[in-house]
C-alpha positions as CSV (number, residue, x, y, z in Angstrom):
1,X,-5.3,4.3,16.2
2,X,-3.9,1.2,14.7
3,X,-0.5,-0.2,14.2
4,X,-0.7,-0.9,10.5
5,X,-3.3,1.2,8.5
6,X,-3.0,-0.8,5.4
7,X,-3.6,-4.2,7.2
8,X,-6.9,-3.1,8.8
9,X,-9.6,-5.4,7.8
10,X,-11.9,-2.4,7.4
11,X,-15.0,-4.1,6.2
12,X,-15.1,-6.5,9.1
13,X,-13.8,-4.1,11.9
14,X,-15.6,-1.1,10.5
15,X,-19.1,-2.9,10.2
16,X,-18.7,-4.3,13.7
17,X,-17.6,-0.9,15.4
18,X,-20.1,1.1,13.3
19,X,-23.1,-0.9,14.7
20,X,-21.8,-1.1,18.2
21,X,-25.0,-0.7,20.5
22,X,-23.2,2.0,22.6
23,X,-23.5,4.2,19.5
24,X,-27.3,4.1,19.5
25,X,-29.6,2.9,16.7
26,X,-28.0,4.9,13.9
27,X,-24.4,3.9,14.5
28,X,-21.5,6.1,13.4
29,X,-18.7,6.4,11.0
30,X,-15.5,4.5,12.0
31,X,-12.1,6.1,11.3
32,X,-8.8,4.2,11.5
33,X,-5.7,6.3,12.1
34,X,-2.1,5.3,11.6
35,X,1.4,6.5,11.1
36,X,2.6,6.1,7.6
37,X,5.9,4.3,6.7
38,X,7.5,7.4,5.3
39,X,6.3,9.5,8.2
40,X,3.2,11.5,8.5
41,X,-0.3,10.2,9.2
42,X,-3.0,8.4,7.2
43,X,-6.7,7.5,7.7
44,X,-9.3,5.1,6.4
45,X,-13.1,5.4,7.0
46,X,-15.9,2.9,7.1
47,X,-18.9,5.0,6.5
48,X,-22.5,4.4,7.7
49,X,-25.0,4.6,4.9
50,X,-22.4,3.5,2.4
51,X,-21.7,0.6,4.5
52,X,-18.2,0.3,3.2
53,X,-14.8,2.2,2.9
54,X,-15.0,5.8,1.5
55,X,-12.1,7.5,-0.2
56,X,-12.1,10.4,2.3
57,X,-14.2,11.8,5.2
58,X,-13.9,15.5,6.3
59,X,-15.3,15.1,9.8
60,X,-13.3,11.9,10.2
61,X,-10.1,13.9,9.3
62,X,-10.9,16.5,11.9
63,X,-11.5,13.8,14.5
64,X,-8.2,11.9,13.6
65,X,-6.1,15.0,13.6
66,X,-7.6,15.9,17.0
67,X,-6.7,12.6,18.4
68,X,-3.1,13.0,17.1
69,X,-2.9,16.6,18.6
70,X,-4.6,15.8,21.9
71,X,-2.6,12.8,22.7
72,X,0.7,14.6,22.1
73,X,1.7,12.6,18.8
74,X,1.8,15.6,16.6
75,X,0.7,19.3,16.3
76,X,-1.8,21.1,14.2
77,X,-1.9,22.0,11.5
78,X,-1.7,18.4,10.3
79,X,-1.9,16.7,7.0
80,X,-3.7,13.2,6.7
81,X,-3.4,10.9,3.6
82,X,-6.9,9.5,2.8
83,X,-7.8,6.2,1.1
84,X,-7.9,8.3,-2.2
85,X,-4.2,9.1,-1.9
86,X,-5.0,12.7,-1.5
87,X,-4.2,14.9,1.4
88,X,-6.7,16.6,3.9
89,X,-5.3,19.4,6.0
90,X,-6.6,20.1,9.5
91,X,-5.9,23.1,11.5
92,X,-7.1,24.5,14.8
93,X,-6.1,25.2,18.4
94,X,-5.6,22.1,20.5
95,X,-6.1,22.6,24.2
96,X,-6.6,20.3,27.2
97,X,-10.5,20.5,26.6
98,X,-10.4,19.7,22.8
99,X,-9.7,21.4,19.5
100,X,-11.2,24.8,18.9
101,X,-11.9,26.5,15.6
102,X,-11.1,23.5,13.5
103,X,-10.7,24.0,9.8
104,X,-10.5,21.5,6.9
105,X,-8.6,22.0,3.7
106,X,-8.6,19.7,0.7
107,X,-9.3,19.3,-3.0
108,X,-12.9,19.7,-4.3
109,X,-13.9,18.0,-7.5
110,X,-17.1,17.8,-9.6
111,X,-17.6,14.1,-10.0
112,X,-21.2,14.1,-11.4
113,X,-23.5,16.6,-13.1
114,X,-27.1,15.9,-13.9
115,X,-30.0,17.9,-15.5
116,X,-33.4,17.0,-14.4
117,X,-36.1,18.2,-16.8
118,X,-39.8,18.0,-16.8
119,X,-40.8,14.4,-16.8
120,X,-44.4,13.9,-18.1
């Protein structure tokens, strides 16, 4: 969680956290979670492999919503605004031990199509 989601230096903080030795040699994605000015929650993601900010992250959304629910700052189901500006919805059952039966809802889009033919 961060105080100002828009002000997070995601390239610097994300890169440093993504490669923290405690995460092992492969590292991990890093999600920043914050309350939005108009209410609700938002998230930004620094993604390993991409090595930069991505527009959305499904597993990150589930993790962020779980943090909100398990710390008592909100209840599931919960909507999160992603860097793309679109919403991801997370539902599930939050209990003391974690979140069970988490589900993710969001928009799906075809963004690229390719046809690979016989290359001789």
